[in-house]
N, C-alpha and C positions, 0 to 999 in steps of 0.2 A: 780678617774675620769672615766667617762663612756666610753671615747674613747679607753681606754685600754682593754675593754672587747671584742673588735672586731677589727681584723686587716682589713685594707683596701686593696683590691686587684683590680687593674684596668686592663682594656682590653689589653693595650700594654705589661704590665708585664706578663699577662697570655699567650699572644702570644709568647713571648720570652721563658717563662718557658716551654711551650708545645714543643717548638723546642728542648730544652735541653734534654727532655725525650729520644729523638732519638740519639742526637750527643754527649751528656755528661751526661749519666744516673746517675753517682754518684752525680753530682751537682744537678740534678733534685730531687733525693731522699733526699738530704740534705735540699733543699728549701721546699719541700713538708712536710718534717718532722717538720720543723719550724712552718709551718701552723698548724700542728696537736697539737703541744704543746702550742699553743695560748690558753689563754691569759697570761700564765706565761712569754712567750716571744711574742712580738707583733710587727707589722710593718706597715709602710705606703709604698705604691708603687705608682709609675707613670709608668715609663718604667723600673725602677730599685727599689731596696728595701732599706729603712732605717730600721735597726733592733734595737728594744728597749727591755729592760727588766725593769719592774717597771717604775720608773721615769727617767731611764737612756737611753740615746742614746748610742749604742754600736759600730755600724759600718754601712757602706753603701756597698751594694752588687750590682755591675753592671753586668747585664747579657748581653752577646753578642747578637747582632741582628741576626735573622735567616739567613740573607743574607751574614753574615760574613764567610770568608773562613777559619778562625781559631776560632772555638767556644772556649769560655773561661768564667771564672768569674773573676772579678776584685774586690778585697776587699779593701775598702778605709776607712781611718780614718776620713776624712773630709766629712761631710754631704753636700748634694746638697741644696743650697739656705738657708733653715732653717729647724729646727727640730720642732716637735710638741710643742705647748705652754705648759708650766708646766713641761717640761723635761729638763734635764741637759746633757751636753756633757761628757760622761764617756768613750769615745772611747779609751783613753789611757789604760784603764783597760783590754781590750781584745787585742787591736791592738798592743800596744807597749810591754805589759807585757806577753802576752800569745801566740799570733799568730806566731811570728817568731820562738819561741821555739818549738811549735807544728809542724811547717813545717820542722824545722831542725830534730826533733826526728823521723819524718816519711820520711826523706831523700829527701825532696822536693827541696832544693837548690842544693844538689849534683846530683840528678837525673833529674833536670831541668824541673820538672812539676810545679815549683813555681819560680817566680823571682820578684825582686823589679822593679816596673815600675817608681816609684818616691819614695821620702822619706815617703810618706803616702799612697802608693798603692802597692798591691801585686797581680800579675796575676797568676791565677791557670789554667793550661792547662787540656785537656781532659783525660790525664793519671793520674790525681790526684787520689790517692787511696781512696777507700771507708772508710778505717780506719781513715784517716785524718779527714774526715767530721764527723765521729762518735766522735773522740777526741774533735773536735771543739764544737760540740753540748754539750758534757759533760762539757767543760769549760764554755760555755755560761750559762748552768744551774746552775753552782756553784757560779756565780757572785752574790753578795748581793747588791741589789739596793733598 
């Protein structure tokens, strides 16, 4: 399908992303890396990101607002409203099977840079290590969709 060849980046998402460049550089580099490996991985944005690979919806990335006193990323299993037509919800493949293990292996729960917000949301704080984001990108790239 033609929509997979180009990710959609909207103004509010760009504003939030640019703020992360200063306050949460590792998250900024993670998100911009995802842009670079498009179209293998692609996304739709409004103020946040729905991440896809092939025909699979993988997860939602919520970027904190620039006016927030605690910059963060929140990774969510559940999409906002709807996913692109012709895609299927495969979020369990990354969110339930891979993400908690990666966080634990990188010390995220013990070192408190990651914590569960709800059963389908994990908050990443500004001290999230670059290595975790690299590991997450590698896991995303290995998923077959």
